[in-house]
LOKOLTI-890052 format. One line per 8 residues: number of its first residue (from 1); their letters; for each residue x, y, z of N, C-alpha, C. Coordinates in nm, 2 decimals. Each point is the difference from the previous one (the first is absolute). Layout:
// LOKOLTI-890052
NUM = A = X:Y:Z:X:Y:Z:X:Y:Z | ...
END
This chain:
// LOKOLTI-890052
1 = XXXXXXXX = 11.95:0.56:3.49:0.04:0.14:-0.04:0.04:0.08:0.12 | 0.12:0.06:-0.01:0.06:0.07:0.11:-0.06:0.14:0.00 | -0.02:0.06:0.12:-0.05:0.14:0.01:0.11:0.10:-0.05 | -0.04:0.10:-0.06:0.09:0.10:-0.05:0.07:0.08:0.11 | 0.12:0.06:-0.03:0.07:0.07:0.10:-0.08:0.11:0.07 | -0.09:0.06:-0.08:-0.09:0.11:0.06:-0.09:-0.06:0.10 | -0.06:-0.12:-0.03:-0.09:-0.07:0.09:0.07:-0.04:0.13 | 0.13:-0.05:-0.01:0.07:-0.03:0.12:0.03:0.12:0.09
9 = XXXXXXXX = 0.04:0.11:-0.07:0.03:0.12:0.08:-0.13:0.05:0.07 | -0.11:-0.01:-0.07:-0.13:0.05:0.07:-0.03:-0.09:0.12 | 0.02:-0.13:-0.01:-0.03:-0.09:0.11:0.09:0.03:0.12 | 0.13:0.03:-0.04:0.10:0.03:0.11:-0.04:0.13:0.07 | -0.04:0.10:-0.07:-0.04:0.13:0.06:-0.12:-0.02:0.08 | -0.09:-0.08:-0.04:-0.13:-0.02:0.08:0.02:-0.09:0.12 | 0.11:-0.07:0.01:0.02:-0.09:0.12:-0.07:-0.14:-0.02 | 0.07:-0.10:0.05:-0.06:-0.13:-0.01:0.00:-0.07:0.14
17 = XXXXXXXX = -0.11:-0.06:0.04:-0.01:-0.06:0.13:0.02:-0.15:-0.02 | 0.10:-0.06:0.07:0.03:-0.14:-0.01:-0.04:-0.07:0.13 | -0.07:-0.11:-0.02:-0.04:-0.08:0.12:0.11:-0.11:0.02 | 0.08:0.02:0.10:0.11:-0.10:0.02:-0.02:-0.09:0.12 | -0.12:0.00:0.05:-0.04:-0.10:0.10:0.01:0.04:0.14 | 0.03:0.13:0.03:0.00:0.05:0.14:-0.14:0.00:0.06 | -0.01:-0.04:0.12:-0.13:0.01:0.07:0.00:0.09:0.12 | -0.10:0.07:0.03:-0.01:0.08:0.11:0.01:-0.08:0.13
25 = XXXXXXXX = 0.07:0.06:0.11:0.01:-0.07:0.13:-0.14:0.01:0.07 | -0.05:-0.11:0.03:-0.13:-0.01:0.06:0.00:-0.06:0.14 | 0.12:-0.01:0.06:0.01:-0.06:0.13:-0.01:0.11:0.11 | 0.02:-0.04:0.13:-0.02:0.10:0.11:0.11:0.10:0.00 | -0.03:0.12:0.03:0.10:0.11:0.01:0.02:0.02:0.15 | 0.12:-0.04:0.04:0.02:-0.01:0.15:0.03:0.14:0.06 | 0.05:0.09:-0.08:0.01:0.14:0.04:0.12:0.04:0.09 | -0.01:0.12:0.05:0.11:0.06:0.07:0.04:-0.07:0.13
33 = XXXXXXXX = -0.10:-0.04:0.08:0.03:-0.07:0.12:0.08:-0.13:-0.02 | -0.04:-0.08:-0.10:0.07:-0.12:-0.03:0.14:0.03:-0.05 | 0.02:0.10:-0.08:0.13:0.03:-0.05:0.09:0.05:0.11 | -0.05:0.08:0.10:0.08:0.04:0.11:0.04:-0.11:0.09 | -0.09:-0.10:0.03:0.03:-0.11:0.08:0.10:-0.09:-0.07 | -0.01:-0.01:-0.13:0.10:-0.08:-0.08:0.14:0.06:0.01 | 0.01:0.13:-0.01:0.12:0.07:0.02:0.06:-0.01:0.14 | -0.08:0.00:0.10:0.04:-0.03:0.13:0.06:-0.14:0.02
41 = XXXXXXXX = -0.07:-0.10:-0.05:0.05:-0.13:0.01:0.13:-0.02:-0.08 | 0.01:0.05:-0.12:0.12:-0.01:-0.07:0.12:0.07:0.07 | -0.03:0.12:0.06:0.11:0.07:0.07:0.04:-0.07:0.12 | -0.09:-0.06:0.07:0.03:-0.08:0.12:0.09:-0.12:-0.03 | -0.03:-0.07:-0.11:0.08:-0.11:-0.04:0.14:0.05:-0.05 | 0.00:0.11:-0.06:0.13:0.06:-0.05:0.09:0.04:0.12 | -0.06:0.04:0.11:0.08:0.04:0.12:0.08:-0.12:0.05 | -0.05:-0.12:-0.02:0.07:-0.12:0.04:0.07:-0.07:-0.11
49 = XXXXXXXX = 0.00:0.06:-0.12:0.07:-0.06:-0.11:-0.08:-0.11:-0.07 | -0.13:-0.02:0.04:-0.08:-0.11:-0.06:-0.04:0.05:-0.15 | 0.01:-0.10:-0.09:-0.03:0.03:-0.14:0.12:0.07:-0.07 | 0.11:0.01:0.07:0.12:0.06:-0.06:0.11:-0.11:0.00 | 0.12:0.04:-0.04:0.12:-0.09:-0.01:0.04:-0.05:0.14 | 0.07:-0.11:0.00:0.05:-0.05:0.13:0.09:0.09:0.08 | 0.08:0.08:-0.08:0.08:0.10:0.07:-0.08:0.10:0.07 | -0.11:0.04:-0.05:-0.08:0.10:0.06:-0.07:-0.05:0.13
57 = XXXXXXXX = 0.00:-0.13:0.02:-0.07:-0.05:0.12:0.10:-0.01:0.12 | 0.13:0.00:-0.03:0.10:-0.03:0.10:-0.01:0.10:0.12 | 0.02:0.13:-0.03:0.00:0.09:0.11:-0.13:0.01:0.08 | -0.11:0.01:-0.06:-0.13:0.01:0.08:-0.02:-0.12:0.08 | 0.03:-0.12:-0.05:-0.02:-0.12:0.07:0.09:-0.02:0.11 | 0.13:0.04:-0.02:0.10:0.00:0.11:-0.05:0.09:0.12 | -0.04:0.12:-0.04:-0.04:0.10:0.10:-0.13:-0.05:0.07 | -0.08:-0.07:-0.07:-0.12:-0.06:0.06:0.03:-0.11:0.10
65 = XXXXXXXX = 0.10:-0.08:-0.04:0.04:-0.12:0.08:0.08:0.03:0.12 | 0.09:0.10:0.00:0.09:0.03:0.11:-0.08:0.03:0.13 | -0.10:0.10:-0.01:-0.07:0.03:0.13:-0.08:-0.12:0.05 | -0.05:-0.08:-0.09:-0.08:-0.12:0.04:0.10:-0.10:0.07 | 0.12:-0.01:-0.06:0.09:-0.09:0.06:0.05:0.05:0.14 | 0.02:0.13:0.01:0.04:0.06:0.13:-0.11:-0.03:0.10 | -0.13:0.03:-0.03:-0.11:-0.02:0.09:-0.01:-0.15:0.04 | 0.03:-0.09:-0.10:-0.01:-0.14:0.03:0.11:-0.04:0.10
73 = XXXXXXXX = 0.12:0.05:-0.02:0.11:-0.03:0.10:-0.04:0.05:0.14 | -0.05:0.12:0.01:-0.04:0.06:0.13:-0.10:-0.09:0.06 | -0.10:-0.04:-0.08:-0.11:-0.08:0.06:0.05:-0.14:0.04 | 0.09:-0.06:-0.08:0.06:-0.13:0.04:0.08:0.01:0.13 | 0.07:0.11:0.02:0.08:0.01:0.12:-0.09:0.02:0.12 | -0.11:0.07:-0.02:-0.09:0.02:0.11:-0.07:-0.13:0.04 | -0.03:-0.08:-0.10:-0.07:-0.13:0.03:0.10:-0.10:0.07 | 0.13:0.00:-0.06:0.10:-0.10:0.05:0.04:0.04:0.14
81 = XXXXXXXX = 0.01:0.13:0.03:0.05:0.04:0.13:-0.12:0.01:0.10 | -0.12:-0.02:-0.05:-0.12:0.00:0.08:-0.01:0.14:0.08 | 0.02:0.10:-0.08:-0.01:0.14:0.06:-0.14:0.04:0.03 | -0.02:0.07:0.11:-0.13:0.05:0.04:-0.02:0.14:-0.07 | 0.10:0.07:-0.03:-0.01:0.13:-0.06:0.07:0.00:-0.14 | -0.05:0.07:-0.09:0.06:0.00:-0.14:0.13:0.07:0.00 | 0.09:-0.04:-0.09:0.12:0.06:-0.03:-0.02:0.14:-0.05 | -0.09:0.01:-0.10:-0.03:0.13:-0.07:-0.15:0.02:0.00
89 = XXXXXXXX = -0.04:0.13:0.03:-0.13:0.03:-0.03:-0.03:0.02:-0.15 | -0.12:0.01:-0.04:-0.03:0.00:-0.14:0.05:0.13:-0.07 | -0.02:0.11:0.07:0.05:0.13:-0.06:0.15:0.01:0.00 | 0.07:-0.07:0.10:0.14:-0.01:0.00:0.05:-0.08:-0.12 | -0.07:-0.10:-0.03:0.04:-0.08:-0.12:-0.01:0.08:-0.13 | -0.10:0.08:-0.01:-0.01:0.09:-0.12:0.11:0.10:0.00 | 0.04:0.05:0.11:0.12:0.09:0.01:0.12:-0.07:-0.04 | 0.02:-0.13:0.04:0.11:-0.08:-0.03:0.02:-0.03:-0.15
97 = XXXXXXXX = -0.11:-0.01:-0.07:0.01:-0.03:-0.15:-0.01:0.12:-0.08 | 0.01:0.12:0.06:-0.02:0.12:-0.07:0.08:0.02:-0.13 | 0.13:-0.04:0.01:0.09:0.02:-0.12:-0.05:-0.09:-0.12 | -0.05:-0.12:0.03:-0.05:-0.09:-0.10:-0.12:0.06:-0.07 | -0.09:0.07:0.08:-0.11:0.06:-0.06:0.04:0.12:-0.09 | 0.10:0.07:0.04:0.05:0.11:-0.09:0.05:-0.06:-0.13 | 0.08:-0.11:0.01:0.05:-0.06:-0.12:-0.11:-0.05:-0.09 | -0.10:-0.06:0.05:-0.12:-0.04:-0.08:-0.06:0.12:-0.06
105 = XXXXXXXX = -0.03:0.10:0.07:-0.06:0.12:-0.05:0.08:0.06:-0.11 | 0.13:0.02:0.02:0.09:0.06:-0.10:0.01:-0.08:-0.12 | 0.00:-0.13:0.01:0.01:-0.08:-0.12:-0.13:-0.02:-0.08 | -0.11:0.00:0.07:-0.12:-0.04:-0.07:-0.09:0.12:-0.03 | 0.01:0.11:0.07:-0.08:0.12:-0.04:0.03:0.05:-0.14 | 0.13:0.00:-0.04:0.03:0.04:-0.14:-0.06:-0.11:-0.10 | -0.01:-0.12:0.04:-0.05:-0.11:-0.09:-0.15:0.04:-0.04 | -0.07:0.05:0.10:-0.14:0.03:-0.02:-0.02:0.13:-0.09
113 = XXXXXXXX = 0.09:0.09:0.01:-0.02:0.13:-0.07:0.10:0.04:-0.10 | 0.13:-0.02:0.04:0.11:0.05:-0.09:0.00:-0.07:-0.14 | -0.03:-0.13:0.01:0.00:-0.08:-0.13:-0.10:0.05:-0.10 | -0.12:0.03:0.05:-0.10:0.06:-0.09:0.04:0.13:-0.06 | 0.07:0.08:0.08:0.05:0.13:-0.05:0.11:-0.02:-0.10 | 0.09:-0.09:0.03:0.11:-0.02:-0.09:-0.04:-0.06:-0.13 | -0.09:-0.09:0.00:-0.05:-0.06:-0.13:-0.12:0.07:-0.07 | -0.03:0.11:0.06:-0.11:0.08:-0.05:-0.13:-0.07:-0.02
121 = XXXXXXXX = -0.03:-0.09:0.09:-0.13:-0.08:0.00:-0.11:0.07:0.08 | 0.03:0.11:0.07:-0.11:0.06:0.08:-0.11:0.05:-0.08 | 0.02:0.06:-0.12:-0.12:0.04:-0.08:-0.09:-0.11:-0.05 | 0.06:-0.12:-0.01:-0.08:-0.12:-0.04:-0.10:-0.03:0.11 | 0.04:0.01:0.13:-0.10:-0.02:0.10:-0.11:0.09:-0.01 | 0.03:0.13:-0.03:-0.11:0.10:0.00:-0.09:-0.01:-0.13 | 0.04:-0.09:-0.09:-0.09:-0.02:-0.12:-0.11:-0.10:0.04 | 0.02:-0.06:0.12:-0.11:-0.09:0.05:-0.09:0.08:0.09
129 = XXXXXXXX = -0.10:-0.06:0.06:-0.10:0.07:0.08:0.06:0.07:0.12 | 0.11:-0.05:0.05:0.05:0.06:0.13:0.05:0.14:-0.02 | -0.01:0.08:0.10:0.05:0.14:0.00:0.14:0.01:0.07 | 0.06:0.11:-0.01:0.13:0.02:0.07:-0.01:-0.02:0.15 | -0.11:0.04:0.06:-0.02:-0.02:0.14:-0.02:-0.15:0.03 | -0.06:-0.07:-0.09:-0.01:-0.15:0.02:0.13:-0.07:0.00 | 0.09:0.05:-0.09:0.13:-0.06:-0.02:0.08:0.02:0.13 | 0.00:0.12:0.05:0.08:0.03:0.12:-0.06:-0.08:0.12
137 = XXXXXXXX = -0.13:0.00:0.01:-0.07:-0.08:0.11:0.04:-0.14:-0.01 | 0.00:-0.06:-0.11:0.03:-0.15:-0.02:0.14:-0.02:0.04 | 0.09:0.08:-0.04:0.15:-0.02:0.03:0.02:0.02:0.15 | -0.06:0.10:0.06:0.02:0.03:0.14:-0.06:-0.12:0.08 | -0.11:-0.05:-0.04:-0.06:-0.11:0.08:0.09:-0.13:-0.02 | 0.05:-0.02:-0.12:0.09:-0.12:-0.02:0.13:0.01:0.08 | 0.06:0.12:0.00:0.12:0.02:0.08:-0.02:-0.02:0.15 | -0.11:0.06:0.05:-0.04:-0.01:0.14:-0.03:-0.15:0.04
145 = XXXXXXXX = -0.07:-0.07:-0.09:-0.02:-0.14:0.03:0.12:-0.08:0.00 | 0.10:0.03:-0.09:0.12:-0.08:0.00:0.08:0.03:0.12 | 0.01:0.13:0.04:0.07:0.03:0.13:-0.06:-0.06:0.12 | -0.13:-0.01:0.00:-0.08:-0.06:0.11:0.03:-0.15:0.01 | 0.01:-0.07:-0.12:0.04:-0.14:0.00:0.13:-0.02:0.06 | 0.10:0.08:-0.04:0.14:-0.01:0.05:0.00:0.02:0.15 | -0.07:0.10:0.05:0.01:0.04:0.15:-0.09:-0.08:0.09 | -0.12:-0.04:-0.05:-0.10:-0.07:0.08:0.03:-0.15:0.01
153 = XXXXXXXX = 0.07:-0.06:-0.10:0.03:-0.14:0.00:0.08:-0.05:0.12 | 0.11:0.07:0.03:0.08:-0.04:0.12:-0.08:0.02:0.13 | -0.09:0.09:0.01:-0.08:0.02:0.12:-0.09:-0.12:0.02 | -0.05:-0.05:-0.10:-0.09:-0.12:0.01:0.08:-0.13:0.04 | 0.12:-0.01:-0.06:0.09:-0.11:0.04:0.04:0.01:0.15 | 0.03:0.12:0.05:0.03:0.02:0.14:-0.12:-0.03:0.09 | -0.12:0.04:-0.05:-0.12:-0.03:0.08:-0.03:-0.15:0.01 | 0.01:-0.07:-0.11:-0.02:-0.14:0.00:0.10:-0.07:0.09
161 = XXXXXXXX = 0.13:0.05:0.00:0.10:-0.06:0.08:-0.03:0.02:0.15 | -0.05:0.12:0.03:-0.04:0.03:0.14:-0.11:-0.09:0.05 | -0.10:-0.02:-0.08:-0.11:-0.09:0.04:0.05:-0.15:0.01 | 0.08:-0.04:-0.09:0.06:-0.14:0.02:0.08:-0.01:0.12 | 0.06:0.11:0.04:0.08:0.00:0.13:-0.08:0.02:0.12 | -0.13:0.00:-0.02:-0.10:0.01:0.12:0.02:0.13:0.07 | 0.03:0.11:-0.07:0.01:0.13:0.06:-0.15:0.06:0.02 | -0.01:0.11:0.07:-0.13:0.06:0.03:-0.07:0.04:-0.13
169 = XXXXXXXX = -0.12:-0.07:-0.03:-0.07:0.03:-0.12:-0.05:0.14:-0.01 | -0.06:0.05:0.10:-0.06:0.14:0.00:0.11:0.10:-0.03 | 0.11:-0.01:0.07:0.11:0.10:-0.01:0.05:0.00:-0.14 | 0.03:-0.12:-0.06:0.06:-0.01:-0.13:-0.10:0.04:-0.11 | -0.13:-0.03:0.02:-0.10:0.05:-0.10:-0.01:0.15:-0.01 | 0.00:0.06:0.12:-0.01:0.15:0.00:0.13:0.06:-0.06 | 0.11:-0.05:0.04:0.13:0.05:-0.06:0.02:-0.03:-0.14 | -0.06:-0.11:-0.05:0.00:-0.03:-0.14:-0.08:0.11:-0.08
177 = XXXXXXXX = -0.11:0.04:0.06:-0.08:0.11:-0.06:0.07:0.13:-0.01 | 0.08:0.03:0.11:0.08:0.11:0.00:0.11:0.00:-0.11 | 0.06:-0.12:-0.01:0.10:-0.02:-0.11:-0.06:0.02:-0.14 | -0.12:-0.06:-0.02:-0.06:0.01:-0.13:-0.04:0.15:-0.03 | -0.04:0.07:0.10:-0.03:0.14:-0.02:0.12:0.08:-0.04 | 0.11:-0.03:0.07:0.13:0.06:-0.03:0.05:-0.04:-0.14 | -0.02:-0.12:-0.04:0.04:-0.05:-0.13:-0.08:0.07:-0.11 | -0.13:0.03:0.03:-0.08:0.07:-0.10:0.05:0.15:-0.02
185 = XXXXXXXX = 0.03:0.06:0.12:0.05:0.14:-0.01:0.14:0.00:-0.08 | 0.09:-0.09:0.03:0.12:-0.01:-0.08:-0.03:-0.02:-0.15 | -0.09:-0.09:-0.03:-0.02:-0.03:-0.14:-0.06:0.12:-0.07 | -0.10:0.07:0.06:-0.06:0.11:-0.07:0.10:0.12:-0.01 | 0.07:0.03:0.10:0.09:0.12:0.00:0.12:-0.03:-0.10 | 0.06:-0.12:0.02:0.11:-0.03:-0.09:-0.04:-0.01:-0.15 | -0.12:-0.05:-0.02:-0.04:-0.01:-0.14:-0.03:0.13:-0.06 | -0.05:0.09:0.07:-0.03:0.14:-0.05:0.13:0.07:-0.03
193 = XXXXXXXX = 0.10:-0.01:0.08:0.13:0.06:-0.02:0.07:-0.07:-0.12 | 0.01:-0.13:0.00:0.07:-0.07:-0.10:-0.06:0.02:-0.14 | -0.13:0.00:-0.01:-0.07:0.02:-0.13:0.02:0.14:-0.05 | 0.00:0.10:0.08:0.02:0.14:-0.04:0.14:0.01:-0.06 | 0.10:-0.06:0.06:0.14:0.01:-0.05:0.01:-0.08:-0.13 | -0.06:-0.12:-0.01:0.00:-0.08:-0.12:-0.07:0.07:-0.11 | -0.10:0.07:0.02:-0.08:0.07:-0.10:0.08:0.12:-0.06 | 0.10:0.04:0.07:0.08:0.12:-0.04:0.10:-0.03:-0.10
201 = XXXXXXXX = 0.03:-0.13:-0.03:0.11:-0.03:-0.09:-0.03:-0.13:-0.08 | 0.03:-0.01:-0.13:-0.01:-0.13:-0.07:0.11:-0.09:0.02 | 0.11:0.05:0.07:0.12:-0.09:0.02:-0.01:-0.07:0.13 | -0.01:-0.13:-0.01:-0.02:-0.08:0.12:0.11:0.01:0.10 | 0.13:0.00:-0.05:0.11:0.01:0.09:0.00:0.13:0.08 | -0.04:0.11:-0.06:-0.01:0.13:0.07:-0.11:-0.01:0.10 | -0.11:-0.06:-0.03:-0.11:-0.02:0.10:0.04:-0.08:0.12 | 0.07:-0.11:-0.03:0.05:-0.09:0.11:0.09:0.08:0.10
209 = XXXXXXXX = 0.10:0.07:-0.06:0.09:0.08:0.08:-0.06:0.11:0.08 | -0.10:0.07:-0.07:-0.07:0.11:0.07:-0.08:-0.05:0.12 | -0.07:-0.11:-0.02:-0.09:-0.05:0.11:0.09:-0.04:0.11 | 0.10:-0.08:-0.02:0.09:-0.04:0.10:0.07:0.12:0.07 | 0.03:0.10:-0.08:0.06:0.12:0.06:-0.09:0.07:0.09 | -0.12:0.02:-0.04:-0.10:0.07:0.09:-0.02:-0.08:0.13 | -0.02:-0.13:-0.01:-0.03:-0.08:0.12:0.12:0.00:0.09 | 0.12:-0.03:-0.05:0.11:-0.02:0.08:0.06:0.13:0.06
217 = XXXXXXXX = 0.00:0.11:-0.09:0.06:0.13:0.05:-0.09:0.06:0.10 | -0.14:-0.01:-0.02:-0.09:0.05:0.10:0.02:-0.07:0.14 | 0.02:-0.13:-0.01:0.02:-0.08:0.13:0.13:0.04:0.07 | 0.11:0.03:-0.08:0.12:0.04:0.05:-0.01:0.14:0.07 | -0.07:0.09:-0.07:-0.02:0.13:0.06:-0.08:-0.01:0.13 | -0.10:-0.08:0.00:-0.08:-0.01:0.12:0.09:-0.06:0.11 | 0.08:-0.10:-0.03:0.09:-0.05:0.10:0.10:0.10:0.06 | 0.05:0.08:-0.09:0.10:0.10:0.04:-0.07:0.11:0.10
225 = XXXXXXXX = -0.12:0.04:-0.04:-0.07:0.10:0.08:-0.04:-0.06:0.13 | -0.04:-0.13:0.00:-0.04:-0.07:0.12:0.12:-0.01:0.09 | 0.12:-0.03:-0.05:0.12:-0.01:0.08:0.04:0.13:0.06 | -0.01:0.11:-0.08:0.04:0.13:0.05:-0.10:0.05:0.11 | -0.12:-0.05:-0.01:-0.10:0.05:0.10:0.00:-0.09:0.13 | 0.10:-0.09:0.01:0.02:-0.08:0.12:-0.05:-0.14:-0.02 | -0.02:-0.05:-0.12:-0.06:-0.13:-0.03:0.10:-0.12:0.04 | 0.13:0.04:0.02:0.09:-0.11:0.04:0.02:-0.01:0.15
233 = XXXXXXXX = -0.07:0.09:0.07:0.01:-0.01:0.15:-0.07:-0.12:0.05 | 0.03:-0.03:0.13:-0.07:-0.12:0.06:-0.15:0.04:0.02 | -0.03:0.12:0.04:-0.13:0.05:0.01:-0.03:0.10:-0.11 | -0.06:-0.04:-0.10:-0.02:0.08:-0.12:-0.11:0.11:0.03 | 0.03:0.13:-0.02:-0.10:0.10:0.02:-0.11:0.00:-0.11 | -0.11:0.04:0.04:-0.12:0.00:-0.09:0.02:0.08:-0.13 | 0.08:0.11:0.01:0.02:0.08:-0.12:0.07:-0.07:-0.11 | 0.08:-0.10:0.04:0.08:-0.07:-0.11:-0.10:-0.08:-0.09
241 = XXXXXXXX = -0.12:-0.03:0.04:-0.09:-0.08:-0.08:-0.06:0.08:-0.11 | 0.01:0.14:0.00:-0.05:0.08:-0.11:0.08:-0.03:-0.13 | 0.12:-0.05:0.02:0.08:-0.03:-0.12:-0.07:-0.11:-0.09 | -0.09:-0.07:0.05:-0.07:-0.10:-0.08:-0.08:0.06:-0.11 | -0.04:0.13:0.01:-0.07:0.06:-0.11:0.08:0.03:-0.12 | 0.13:-0.03:0.00:0.09:0.03:-0.11:0.01:-0.12:-0.09 | -0.05:-0.12:0.04:0.02:-0.12:-0.08:-0.14:-0.08:-0.01 | -0.04:-0.04:-0.12:-0.12:-0.08:-0.01:0.00:-0.13:0.09
249 = XXXXXXXX = 0.11:-0.07:0.01:0.00:-0.12:0.08:-0.01:0.03:0.14 | 0.08:0.10:0.05:-0.01:0.04:0.14:-0.14:0.06:0.03 | -0.06:0.07:-0.09:-0.12:0.06:0.02:-0.11:-0.10:0.04 | -0.01:-0.11:-0.09:-0.10:-0.10:0.03:0.03:-0.08:0.13 | 0.13:-0.03:0.02:0.04:-0.07:0.12:-0.04:0.08:0.13 | 0.03:0.13:-0.01:-0.03:0.08:0.12:-0.14:0.02:0.02 | -0.08:0.01:-0.10:-0.15:0.02:0.01:-0.06:-0.13:0.05 | 0.03:-0.11:-0.05:-0.06:-0.13:0.05:0.04:-0.03:0.14
257 = XXXXXXXX = 0.13:0.02:0.03:0.04:-0.03:0.14:-0.08:0.08:0.10 | -0.03:0.13:-0.03:-0.07:0.09:0.09:-0.15:-0.04:0.01 | -0.06:-0.01:-0.12:-0.14:-0.03:-0.01:-0.04:-0.13:0.07 | 0.08:-0.10:-0.03:-0.03:-0.14:0.05:0.06:-0.03:0.14 | 0.06:0.10:0.06:0.05:-0.02:0.13:0.12:-0.10:0.01 | 0.09:0.01:-0.10:0.11:-0.10:0.00:0.13:0.06:0.05 | -0.01:0.11:0.07:0.12:0.07:0.05:0.04:-0.07:0.14 | 0.10:-0.08:-0.01:0.04:-0.08:0.13:0.10:0.08:0.08
265 = XXXXXXXX = 0.08:0.09:-0.07:0.10:0.08:0.07:0.03:0.12:-0.09 | 0.08:0.09:0.05:0.02:0.13:-0.07:0.08:-0.02:-0.13 | 0.07:-0.11:-0.02:0.08:-0.03:-0.12:-0.08:-0.04:-0.12 | -0.13:-0.04:0.02:-0.09:-0.03:-0.11:-0.04:0.13:-0.06 | 0.02:0.01:-0.13:-0.04:0.12:-0.08:-0.15:0.01:0.00 | -0.05:0.12:0.04:-0.15:0.01:0.00:-0.03:0.15:-0.01 | -0.13:0.03:-0.03:-0.04:0.14:0.00:-0.01:0.04:0.14 | 0.06:0.12:0.03:0.01:0.04:0.14:-0.13:0.07:0.05
273 = XXXXXXXX = -0.10:-0.09:0.03:-0.12:0.05:0.05:-0.12:-0.02:-0.10 | -0.12:0.02:0.05:-0.12:-0.02:-0.08:-0.01:0.11:-0.11 | 0.04:0.12:0.03:0.00:0.11:-0.10:0.09:-0.03:-0.11 | 0.12:-0.05:0.04:0.10:-0.04:-0.10:-0.05:-0.11:-0.09 | -0.07:-0.10:0.06:-0.05:-0.11:-0.08:-0.10:0.05:-0.11 | -0.08:0.10:0.04:-0.09:0.06:-0.10:0.08:0.06:-0.11 | 0.11:0.07:0.03:0.09:0.06:-0.10:0.06:-0.10:-0.09 | 0.05:-0.11:0.07:0.06:-0.11:-0.08:-0.10:-0.06:-0.10
281 = XXXXXXXX = -0.12:-0.02:0.05:-0.10:-0.06:-0.09:-0.04:0.10:-0.11 | -0.01:0.13:0.03:-0.03:0.09:-0.10:0.11:0.01:-0.11 | 0.13:-0.02:0.04:0.11:0.00:-0.09:-0.01:-0.12:-0.09 | -0.03:-0.11:0.05:-0.02:-0.12:-0.08:-0.11:0.02:-0.10 | -0.11:0.05:0.04:-0.11:0.03:-0.09:0.04:0.10:-0.11 | 0.06:0.11:0.04:0.03:0.10:-0.09:0.11:-0.04:-0.10 | 0.10:-0.08:0.04:0.10:-0.05:-0.09:-0.06:-0.09:-0.10 | -0.08:-0.09:0.05:-0.07:-0.10:-0.09:-0.08:0.07:-0.11
289 = XXXXXXXX = -0.09:0.10:0.05:-0.09:0.07:-0.09:0.08:0.08:-0.10 | 0.10:0.07:0.05:0.08:0.09:-0.09:0.07:-0.08:-0.11 | 0.06:-0.11:0.04:0.07:-0.09:-0.10:-0.09:-0.05:-0.10 | -0.12:-0.05:0.05:-0.10:-0.05:-0.09:-0.05:0.11:-0.10 | -0.02:0.12:0.05:-0.06:0.11:-0.08:0.10:0.04:-0.10 | 0.13:0.00:0.03:0.10:0.04:-0.10:0.02:-0.11:-0.10 | -0.01:-0.12:0.04:0.00:-0.11:-0.10:-0.11:0.01:-0.10 | -0.12:0.02:0.05:-0.12:0.02:-0.08:0.02:0.12:-0.10
297 = XXXXXX = 0.05:0.11:0.05:0.02:0.11:-0.08:0.10:-0.03:-0.11 | 0.10:-0.08:0.03:0.11:-0.04:-0.10:-0.07:-0.07:-0.12 | -0.10:-0.08:0.03:-0.06:-0.08:-0.11:-0.10:0.08:-0.07 | -0.05:0.10:0.06:-0.10:0.09:-0.07:0.07:0.08:-0.11 | 0.13:0.01:0.00:0.07:0.07:-0.10:0.05:-0.08:-0.11 | -0.02:-0.13:0.01:0.04:-0.10:-0.11:-0.10:-0.01:-0.11
END
């Protein structure tokens, strides 16, 4: 016997609970720290195109390979020619591959941030245990790690080549540490600048162009000011080195050359004196902190 229409209406109004077999999750809850680490690992892989299409791997892998190849060639020449002194110091190598690091930063910083903005997936991250500060922290750590891999790898190749060439172990170990410190400064400062620009737009192409524009134009301006202050003379006046404060790349180069005592002649860009080195270091710190703070503020509004 079927229930009457009135009985069915009453049942519908009262609600019916159906057991369709779902069970409560009883496993471990890994929490916010695990989610943040997972985001960091995923972002670091994405910076090199891992887990993405083959086309996405081409540029980061080429940029990663070229400095390694350059360092390998330099090391091979030193060994073959049995040189007693290196062709390039470690910080000079970093300066030589500067444009490649700009390209990597410009291409991959938007991959870490602009894609999430364009596809509106950022709110999905915040539905998980991570906070907006965790998101920015994980992305910044991933970009810094990726930049450090690109910059530190060639230094290690050059160091191994120097040891195989029977060059002075103590000298090269100390100068390798100088180079790694400079690589860390480049990675942190560049990542802060690149991520701030990438967080400002969901359009990857605009982010790439803006980052390359900031890095290259600032370097050109620094070069012009340096030349106008006498930087092209045989004996460069100390005042010309203040131009390094106008460019992130020159800034780190000038700071490390002065602090680590790598100024061999007046034509090597450096902070003009101990007081200037403090100012150079303060600018690196303030630029990094300001860019990070503005990026964090950007995501607090999403």
